C-alpha positions in Angstrom: -15.7 -288.9 -81.9 -17.8 -291.5 -80.0 -21.3 -291.6 -80.6 -21.9 -291.0 -76.9 -19.6 -287.7 -76.9 -21.8 -286.5 -80.1 -25.2 -287.2 -77.8 -23.5 -285.5 -74.8 -22.6 -282.5 -77.1 -26.0 -282.6 -78.7 -27.7 -282.6 -75.4 -25.4 -279.6 -74.1 -26.3 -277.5 -77.3 -30.3 -278.3 -76.6 -29.6 -277.1 -72.9 -28.0 -273.9 -73.9 -30.8 -272.9 -76.6 -33.5 -273.7 -74.1 -31.7 -271.5 -71.8 -31.4 -268.9 -74.0 -35.2 -268.4 -74.6 -35.7 -267.9 -71.3 -33.3 -265.1 -70.4 -34.6 -261.9 -69.3 -32.8 -258.4 -68.9 -34.8 -257.7 -65.4 -33.8 -260.9 -63.7 -35.6 -260.9 -60.4 -37.0 -257.6 -61.2 -39.9 -259.3 -63.3 -41.6 -260.2 -60.1 -43.7 -257.9 -57.6 -44.1 -258.3 -53.9 -47.6 -258.6 -52.1 -47.7 -255.1 -51.2 -48.9 -251.5 -52.2 -51.4 -252.3 -54.5 -51.1 -256.0 -54.1 -51.2 -256.1 -50.1 -54.6 -257.9 -50.5 -52.6 -260.9 -51.7 -50.9 -260.9 -48.7 -53.8 -260.9 -46.1 -54.1 -264.1 -44.0 -56.8 -266.3 -45.2 -56.3 -268.9 -42.3 -57.1 -266.9 -39.2 -58.3 -263.8 -38.3 -55.9 -260.8 -36.5 -57.0 -260.6 -33.0 -56.8 -257.5 -31.5 -54.4 -256.9 -28.4 -52.5 -254.1 -26.3 -49.0 -253.3 -27.2 -46.4 -255.6 -25.2 -43.7 -253.6 -23.2 -41.6 -255.8 -21.3 -38.2 -257.9 -21.5 -37.9 -261.2 -22.2 -34.4 -263.4 -22.1 -34.6 -264.6 -25.8 -36.6 -263.1 -28.6 -36.9 -265.3 -31.7 -38.0 -263.6 -35.1 -39.5 -266.2 -37.2 -41.9 -269.0 -35.6 -41.2 -271.7 -38.3 -38.8 -274.6 -38.0 -36.1 -271.9 -37.1 -37.8 -270.1 -34.1 -39.2 -273.6 -33.0 -35.9 -275.7 -33.0 -34.1 -272.9 -31.5 -36.5 -272.2 -28.7 -37.0 -275.8 -28.0 -33.1 -276.2 -27.5 -32.8 -273.3 -25.3 -35.7 -274.8 -23.0 -33.5 -278.1 -22.9 -30.7 -275.9 -21.9 -32.4 -274.4 -19.2 -33.5 -270.9 -20.8 -37.0 -270.6 -20.2 -37.9 -266.8 -20.8 -38.4 -266.8 -24.8 -40.8 -265.0 -27.0 -41.6 -266.1 -30.5 -42.5 -263.4 -32.9 -44.4 -264.2 -36.6 -46.1 -262.5 -39.2 -48.4 -265.6 -39.7 -51.3 -266.3 -36.9 -49.5 -269.3 -35.5 -46.4 -271.3 -35.7 -45.1 -273.0 -38.7 -43.8 -270.4 -41.1 -43.8 -271.6 -44.4 -45.9 -274.5 -43.2 -48.5 -272.0 -41.6 -48.7 -270.3 -45.3 -48.3 -273.2 -47.6 -51.9 -275.0 -47.2 -52.5 -275.4 -50.9 -53.6 -278.8 -52.0 -51.4 -281.3 -52.6 -48.7 -279.7 -50.3 -45.8 -282.3 -49.0 -42.4 -282.3 -48.2 -39.7 -283.3 -51.0 -37.1 -284.6 -48.2 -38.1 -288.0 -46.3 -40.0 -287.0 -43.2 -37.8 -289.1 -40.8 -35.0 -286.2 -41.5 -37.3 -283.2 -42.6 -39.5 -282.7 -39.5 -37.3 -281.7 -36.7 -37.4 -283.0 -33.2 -39.2 -286.3 -33.8 -37.2 -288.0 -31.1 -37.7 -285.4 -28.4 -41.6 -285.3 -29.1 -41.9 -289.0 -29.6 -43.6 -288.7 -33.3 -43.8 -291.1 -36.0 -44.5 -289.7 -39.3 -47.4 -291.3 -41.2 -45.3 -291.6 -44.6 -41.8 -291.4 -46.1 -43.1 -287.9 -47.4 -46.0 -286.2 -45.6 -48.5 -283.9 -46.4 -48.5 -280.1 -45.5 -51.3 -280.8 -43.0 -49.1 -283.2 -40.9 -45.9 -280.9 -41.1 -48.0 -277.9 -39.5 -49.2 -280.0 -37.0 -45.9 -281.1 -36.0 -44.8 -277.4 -35.8 -48.0 -277.2 -33.3 -46.5 -280.2 -31.5 -43.4 -278.6 -31.0 -44.8 -275.3 -29.8 -46.9 -276.9 -27.2 -44.4 -279.7 -26.1 -41.9 -276.9 -25.2 -44.2 -274.3 -23.8 -43.3 -271.9 -26.6 -46.7 -270.4 -27.1 -46.6 -268.6 -23.7 -45.3 -265.0 -24.9 -45.6 -265.4 -28.4 -46.8 -262.7 -30.7 -48.5 -263.7 -33.8 -49.8 -261.4 -36.7 -46.8 -259.2 -35.9 -44.0 -258.0 -38.0 -40.6 -256.5 -36.4 -40.1 -253.3 -37.7 -36.9 -252.5 -35.7 -34.0 -254.1 -33.5 -31.6 -251.9 -31.8 -28.8 -252.6 -29.6 -29.0 -250.4 -26.3 -25.2 -250.2 -25.6 -26.1 -248.7 -21.7 -28.3 -251.6 -20.9 -27.0 -254.3 -23.2 -30.1 -255.4 -24.5 -31.9 -255.5 -27.8 -34.6 -253.0 -28.4 -37.4 -254.6 -30.5 -40.5 -252.6 -32.1 -43.0 -254.1 -34.0 -46.0 -253.4 -36.4 -48.3 -253.8 -33.5 -46.6 -250.9 -31.7 -44.9 -253.3 -29.4 -41.9 -251.7 -27.7 -40.0 -254.4 -25.8 -36.3 -255.5 -24.9 -34.5 -258.9 -25.0 -31.1 -259.8 -24.0 -30.7 -262.1 -27.0 -32.2 -262.0 -30.4 -32.1 -265.0 -32.9 -33.4 -264.4 -36.4 -34.7 -267.2 -38.3 -37.0 -265.7 -40.7 -36.1 -268.3 -43.6 -35.5 -268.1 -47.2 -38.8 -268.7 -48.7 -41.6 -266.6 -46.6 -41.9 -263.7 -48.9 -44.1 -264.2 -51.6 -44.1 -263.1 -54.9 -46.3 -262.6 -58.0 -45.2 -262.5 -62.0 -44.9 -258.8 -62.9 -47.5 -259.4 -66.1 -48.9 -256.6 -67.6 -52.6 -255.7 -66.6 -52.4 -258.2 -63.7 -54.4 -255.8 -61.3 -57.1 -255.5 -64.1 -58.6 -259.0 -63.9 -61.8 -259.1 -62.8 -62.3 -262.8 -61.7 -60.9 -264.1 -58.4 -57.3 -264.7 -58.1 -54.5 -265.5 -55.2 -51.3 -266.6 -54.4 -50.8 -270.4 -53.3 -49.3 -269.5 -49.9 -52.9 -267.6 -49.2 -54.8 -270.4 -50.6 -58.6 -269.5 -50.5 -60.8 -272.5 -49.5 -63.8 -270.4 -49.2 -63.6 -269.8 -53.1 -62.4 -273.4 -54.2 -64.4 -275.5 -51.4 -62.5 -278.3 -49.7 -59.6 -278.0 -47.3 -55.8 -278.7 -47.0 -56.8 -282.5 -45.9 -57.7 -283.5 -49.3 -61.7 -282.9 -49.3 -62.9 -282.2 -52.7 -62.5 -278.6 -54.2 -66.5 -278.9 -55.3 -67.0 -274.9 -55.7 -64.6 -275.3 -58.7 -66.7 -277.8 -60.6 -68.2 -275.1 -62.9 -65.0 -272.9 -62.9 -62.1 -272.2 -65.6 -58.8 -272.1 -63.4 -55.5 -270.6 -64.7 -52.2 -271.9 -63.0 -49.2 -269.8 -63.4 -46.0 -271.7 -62.4 -44.8 -275.2 -62.9 -42.4 -275.5 -60.0 -42.5 -277.1 -56.9 -45.7 -275.8 -55.8 -47.4 -276.2 -59.2 -46.0 -279.7 -59.5 -47.8 -280.7 -55.9 -51.2 -278.4 -56.5 -51.9 -279.0 -60.4 -53.4 -282.6 -59.6 -55.8 -282.1 -57.2 -57.0 -279.0 -59.4 -57.1 -281.0 -62.5 -59.4 -283.3 -60.4 -61.7 -280.4 -59.3 -61.9 -278.0 -61.9 -64.4 -277.7 -65.2 -61.3 -276.8 -67.2 -57.5 -276.2 -66.0 -55.2 -274.2 -68.1 -51.4 -274.7 -66.7 -49.3 -271.6 -68.1 -45.6 -272.8 -68.1 -42.4 -271.0 -68.9 -39.9 -273.8 -67.9 -41.1 -277.4 -67.1 -39.7 -279.0 -64.0 -37.8 -282.3 -63.6 -40.4 -284.4 -62.3 -39.0 -288.0 -60.9 -41.2 -290.6 -59.5 -41.8 -290.1 -55.8 -42.4 -293.8 -54.7 -44.1 -292.6 -51.3 -45.3 -295.2 -48.8 -46.8 -295.7 -45.3 -44.4 -295.8 -42.3 -44.8 -299.0 -40.8 -45.1 -298.9 -36.7 -43.1 -301.8 -36.2 -40.3 -300.9 -38.5 -40.1 -297.5 -37.1 -39.8 -298.8 -33.8 -37.0 -301.1 -34.7 -34.8 -298.1 -36.2 -35.9 -295.4 -33.4 -33.3 -296.0 -31.0 -32.0 -293.3 -29.0 -30.0 -290.5 -31.1 -31.9 -292.5 -34.5 -32.7 -288.9 -35.9 -29.3 -287.4 -35.9 -27.9 -290.6 -37.6 -30.4 -290.5 -40.1 -29.4 -286.8 -40.9 -25.9 -287.5 -40.9 -26.3 -290.5 -42.9 -28.2 -288.4 -45.7 -25.3 -285.7 -45.5 -23.0 -288.5 -46.1 -24.9 -289.9 -49.0 -25.2 -286.5 -50.5 -21.6 -285.7 -49.8 -17.8 -286.9 -50.9 -17.7 -289.8 -48.7 -18.3 -293.5 -49.6 -21.2 -294.6 -47.0 -21.6 -298.1 -46.0 -25.5 -297.8 -46.4 -28.3 -295.3 -47.6 -30.9 -294.8 -45.1 -33.1 -292.3 -46.9 -32.6 -294.0 -50.3 -34.6 -291.8 -52.3 -34.2 -289.3 -55.6 -31.9 -286.9 -53.7 -29.3 -289.5 -52.7 -29.7 -291.2 -56.0 -27.8 -288.1 -57.6 -24.6 -288.8 -55.5 -24.7 -292.5 -56.2 -24.8 -291.8 -59.8 -21.7 -289.8 -59.6 -19.6 -291.9 -57.2 -20.4 -294.7 -59.4 -19.0 -292.6 -62.5 -15.6 -292.0 -60.3 -15.1 -295.1 -59.0 -15.8 -297.3 -62.0 -14.9 -300.8 -61.1 -13.1 -300.1 -58.0 -14.4 -302.3 -55.3 -16.5 -300.6 -52.6 -14.4 -301.8 -49.8 -11.3 -300.2 -51.4 -13.0 -297.2 -52.3 -14.5 -296.8 -48.4 -10.7 -297.6 -47.1 -9.3 -294.7 -49.5 -12.5 -292.3 -48.2 -11.4 -292.9 -44.5 -7.6 -292.3 -45.1 -8.8 -289.1 -47.4 -10.6 -288.1 -44.2 -8.1 -288.6 -41.9 -5.8 -286.5 -44.1 -8.3 -283.9 -44.7 -7.9 -284.9 -48.5 -10.7 -285.5 -50.9 -11.7 -289.2 -51.2 -10.5 -291.4 -53.9 -8.0 -288.7 -55.0 -10.8 -286.7 -56.8 -10.7 -283.1 -57.9 -13.4 -280.5 -59.0 -12.6 -281.0 -62.3 -12.8 -284.9 -62.3 -15.8 -284.3 -59.9 -17.7 -282.2 -62.6 -17.2 -284.3 -65.4 -18.7 -287.2 -63.3 -21.6 -285.3 -62.3 -22.2 -284.2 -66.0 -22.1 -287.8 -67.2 -24.4 -288.8 -64.5 -26.8 -286.1 -64.6 -27.2 -286.6 -68.6 -28.2 -290.3 -67.8 -30.7 -289.2 -65.1 -32.3 -286.6 -67.2 -32.6 -288.9 -70.2 -34.5 -291.3 -67.7 -36.8 -288.2 -66.5 -37.2 -287.1 -70.1 -38.2 -290.9 -71.0 -40.6 -291.1 -68.1 -42.7 -288.1 -69.5 -43.2 -290.0 -72.7 -44.0 -293.3 -71.0 -46.7 -291.5 -68.8 -48.1 -288.5 -71.0 -50.5 -289.5 -73.8 -50.4 -286.6 -76.2 -47.1 -286.3 -78.0 -46.7 -282.5 -78.1 -47.9 -282.1 -74.2 -45.2 -284.6 -73.7 -42.5 -283.2 -75.4 -43.5 -279.6 -73.6 -43.0 -281.3 -70.5 -39.7 -282.3 -70.9 -36.8 -280.6 -69.0 -33.8 -279.7 -70.8 -31.3 -278.6 -68.3 -29.1 -280.4 -65.5 -31.1 -281.9 -63.0 -29.7 -279.4 -60.0 -30.3 -276.4 -62.1 -33.7 -276.0 -60.8 -35.4 -277.6 -57.5 -35.9 -281.3 -58.5 -39.5 -282.3 -58.0 -40.9 -285.8 -57.5 -44.5 -286.7 -58.1 -46.6 -289.8 -59.3 -49.8 -287.7 -59.7 -48.3 -284.5 -61.8 -47.5 -286.1 -65.1 -50.6 -288.2 -65.2 -52.8 -285.1 -64.3 -52.3 -283.8 -68.4 -53.9 -287.2 -69.3 -57.3 -285.4 -68.2 -59.4 -283.8 -71.1 -59.8 -280.9 -68.8 -56.3 -280.2 -68.4 -54.5 -278.0 -71.0 -50.7 -277.1 -70.6 -50.0 -274.0 -72.2 -46.5 -274.0 -72.8 -44.9 -270.4 -73.7 -41.6 -271.2 -75.1 -39.8 -269.5 -72.2 -41.6 -266.6 -72.4 -44.5 -266.5 -69.8 -47.8 -265.1 -69.8 -47.9 -262.0 -72.2 -50.8 -260.0 -70.3 -53.7 -260.2 -68.1 -56.7 -258.9 -69.0 -60.3 -258.3 -67.2 -61.4 -261.6 -68.3 -58.2 -264.0 -68.7 -54.7 -264.3 -69.9 -53.0 -264.0 -73.1 -50.3 -266.2 -74.0 -48.8 -267.3 -77.7 -51.3 -264.5 -78.7 -54.3 -266.3 -77.9 -56.6 -265.2 -75.0 -57.4 -267.8 -72.3 -61.1 -266.8 -70.6 -61.0 -268.0 -67.0 -62.7 -267.3 -63.6 -59.9 -267.7 -61.5 -56.1 -267.3 -61.7 -54.2 -269.1 -59.1 -50.3 -267.6 -58.8 -47.7 -270.7 -57.8 -45.1 -268.1 -58.2 -43.1 -268.9 -55.3 -41.1 -266.6 -52.4 -38.1 -264.3 -53.0 -35.2 -266.2 -52.5 -32.3 -264.2 -53.5 -33.1 -260.9 -51.9 -31.0 -259.5 -48.9 -31.8 -260.2 -45.4 -33.2 -256.6 -44.7 -35.6 -256.8 -47.8 -37.1 -259.9 -46.7 -37.1 -259.4 -43.0 -38.6 -255.9 -43.1 -35.8 -254.3 -40.9 -32.0 -253.7 -40.6 -30.6 -254.9 -37.4 -28.7 -252.2 -35.6 -25.9 -253.1 -33.3 -23.1 -251.5 -31.5 -22.1 -247.7 -32.3 -25.3 -247.5 -34.4 -23.8 -249.5 -37.1 -26.4 -251.2 -39.5 -26.3 -254.8 -40.8 -26.4 -253.7 -44.0 -23.3 -251.6 -43.6 -21.8 -254.7 -42.0 -22.4 -256.8 -45.1 -22.1 -253.9 -47.6 -19.2 -255.7 -49.4 -20.3 -259.1 -48.7 -21.5 -261.1 -46.0 -19.3 -261.6 -42.7 -20.1 -264.2 -40.2 -18.4 -266.6 -37.8 -20.3 -270.1 -38.5 -23.0 -268.3 -40.4 -24.3 -267.5 -37.3 -22.8 -264.6 -35.6 -21.4 -261.0 -36.4 -18.9 -259.1 -34.5 -20.6 -255.6 -33.4 -23.9 -257.3 -33.1 -24.0 -258.8 -29.5 -26.1 -261.6 -28.5 -27.5 -261.9 -31.8 -28.0 -265.0 -34.0 -28.7 -265.5 -37.7 -30.3 -269.0 -38.5 -29.7 -269.3 -41.8 -27.9 -271.4 -44.5 -25.1 -268.8 -46.1 -21.5 -269.3 -44.7 -22.8 -272.4 -43.0 -24.4 -275.6 -44.7 -25.9 -273.7 -47.7 -26.9 -275.9 -50.2 -27.6 -278.7 -48.0 -30.5 -280.6 -49.5 -32.2 -281.2 -46.0 -32.6 -277.6 -44.7 -33.7 -278.4 -41.0 -30.4 -280.1 -40.5 -28.8 -276.5 -41.0 -31.6 -275.4 -38.5 -30.8 -278.3 -35.9 -27.4 -277.5 -35.8 -27.5 -273.9 -35.6 -29.8 -274.5 -32.5 -27.4 -276.5 -30.7 -24.8 -274.0 -31.1 -27.1 -271.3 -30.0 -28.3 -273.2 -27.2 -24.6 -274.1 -25.7 -23.4 -270.5 -26.3 -26.7 -268.7 -24.3 -26.3 -271.6 -21.4 -22.5 -270.7 -21.0 -23.0 -266.9 -20.9 -26.2 -267.2 -18.7 -24.4 -269.6 -16.3 -21.4 -267.5 -16.0 -23.1 -264.4 -15.7 -21.9 -262.9 -18.9 -23.6 -259.8 -20.3 -23.0 -260.4 -23.9 -21.4 -262.3 -26.6 -20.0 -261.7 -29.8 -17.2 -263.0 -32.2 -14.0 -261.4 -32.7 -13.2 -259.5 -35.7 -10.4 -261.7 -36.3 -12.4 -265.0 -36.1 -15.1 -263.6 -38.2 -12.5 -262.4 -40.8 -11.0 -266.0 -40.7 -14.2 -267.7 -41.5 -14.7 -265.5 -44.4 -11.3 -266.5 -45.7 -12.3 -270.4 -45.3 -15.6 -269.7 -47.0 -13.8 -268.2 -49.9 -11.8 -271.2 -50.4 -15.1 -273.1 -51.5 -14.5 -274.0 -55.1 -17.9 -273.4 -56.1 -21.2 -275.1 -56.1 -22.5 -276.7 -59.5 -26.1 -275.6 -58.3 -27.0 -272.4 -59.7 -24.4 -272.0 -62.6 -25.4 -269.3 -64.7 -25.2 -271.7 -67.3 -28.3 -273.2 -66.0 -31.7 -271.9 -67.1 -32.9 -269.0 -65.4 -34.5 -269.6 -61.6 -34.3 -268.4 -58.2 -30.9 -270.6 -57.8 -28.9 -268.4 -60.4 -30.6 -265.3 -59.8 -33.0 -265.8 -63.2 -29.9 -266.5 -65.0 -28.3 -263.2 -64.3 -25.8 -264.6 -62.1 -25.0 -263.3 -58.6 -23.0 -260.2 -57.8 -19.5 -260.7 -56.5 -20.6 -260.6 -53.2 -22.2 -264.3 -53.8 -19.1 -266.2 -53.4 -18.6 -265.0 -50.0 -22.3 -266.2 -49.2 -21.6 -269.6 -50.1 -20.9 -272.7 -47.6 -18.3 -274.3 -46.0 -15.8 -275.7 -48.6 -16.4 -279.0 -46.9 -20.1 -278.8 -48.1 -22.7 -279.6 -45.8 -21.1 -282.7 -44.2 -17.7 -280.5 -43.6 -19.8 -277.9 -41.7 -21.5 -280.1 -39.5 -18.4 -281.9 -38.9 -16.5 -278.5 -38.1 -19.2 -277.4 -35.7 -19.4 -280.7 -33.7 -15.8 -280.4 -32.9 -16.1 -276.8 -32.1 -19.0 -277.5 -29.7 -17.3 -280.5 -28.3 -14.0 -278.7 -27.7 -16.0 -276.4 -25.3 -13.7 -273.5 -25.5 -15.7 -271.0 -27.7 -12.7 -270.4 -29.8 -13.4 -267.0 -31.8 -15.9 -265.9 -29.3 -15.7 -263.0 -26.7 -17.8 -263.1 -23.6 -18.2 -259.7 -22.1 -18.4 -259.5 -18.3 -20.8 -256.4 -17.7 -18.5 -254.8 -15.0 -15.8 -254.5 -17.5 -18.0 -253.4 -20.9 -17.3 -249.9 -22.2 -20.1 -248.3 -24.3 -17.9 -248.2 -27.3 -15.0 -250.5 -26.7 -13.8 -252.1 -29.8 -11.4 -254.5 -27.4 -13.6 -255.8 -24.8 -12.2 -258.0 -22.3 -11.7 -261.5 -23.7 -13.1 -263.9 -21.0 -12.5 -267.4 -22.9 
């Protein structure tokens, strides 16, 4: 047996041992939501709630969620000539996740050229390769202003029910502000990361100092602002941060610079690769931003992340490096021109390029990943001065077991004399008292606790949205999905006319650039609604057969290497518990993100709306299961 094999086996044993330390029987039940006794954590620190009268009217399209999903769908509908649109959001403005996440250091982890949607349409050039949170939020405002999406918007408003009215063929929408109005179409873009959660630590409610969740950052307490001004009010404060995921990695460096003492409580270290951020040169941007440039860049990213052999890598970052390493393992010494030829033939024949199979791909991924993670762990040793701290900051799991992080400031922050890493050996904080936190049997007294504990990810739609869509004949969406997700294209459901779900499941799913999925869904929604309005149809929905065929296609997905139960616990694998039998049905297109986008491009180009029923009002019967097939 080779030394390399021995090393690989030893690493895998280490991975398994570290995973075992972190397994909990309560899985996602270990977290608590910002409600009930914790509802004060959910208050909006950014804008006051403005009093208004309840709205009782009708709109053509209601968009639930004013983040990227609502904004992009709204923009594409406007471009298609549909102008009567209403945004509804629990935040005080547009932006979704980026309205709430104003913590210091917030920044996108995917290149802004492809992460910020509608750059070409709004004529905006990002300032950096990875832009800061305020710039992303301001771009959301820009989209809303550019496309006139503020006109009928309802903010600080949560939808409580949406029910299909068969006789009138409209959706009745009621909200937390006593609004009661109707819409011909509804599109739900509530996103996977908007319901904040707290760790269910015993005694969490007893702490007498200041505490808040990172998505409700209180600058009145810390001083400074999201634009980077110093947090001067922390200069005499002992601060604790619970959580070292993507949010913690971004907010900990500015806290280390501002606090008298900073204690970072870690259950599992993140893998933190270098970011190598850089300013975007206006002359260079002008040279590449020719018509259609952003779609080309998005497609190039997907191609580099997928199974093809791209001729260039426009993004060239830590995400595409993962695939570059895997391709190198598979291709070996095969000349690139030969590999690309094989890849083109494979696509033409609808086969996997280079004759690869899931087992071969998995082995190549495993070898490439071990090499990469060795580099990431070595980087910790090269940056962090204290040996024990460095050892505790090393991630012992495959890179995609948890969300990869990229930062040039995070590791150096632990060289600050005021910053202490409290590694809990996978167990987490044991208890919170009136004056501090207990971990490893020791009490750490602090003035402030900041929870970087993230958002609900695996919760079902009804739990995250706060309502259960009620379709034809009173059927609830939870009932329709009782045995697993059922959609056409991850977007529409039979029995729920004129309703669209802007989400990744049964679509591009684990696309590393989530806005690409949103942009693609928005193009489909705009085309369908425009066709229905132009031709005077009252409603549109997928056929039962088309929905079933799509589910069958999804079930041919061999399964993702992301979120495996072999991974260390995290939100991608249900905290190590694995997902229910319905999980496989919620995966993405078997061709990956690239396969999904190619499928939808062909579907839209065909223009025959295969799988959809467009109902003519004069022929539509209230309880009909066989409405007229118009197209």
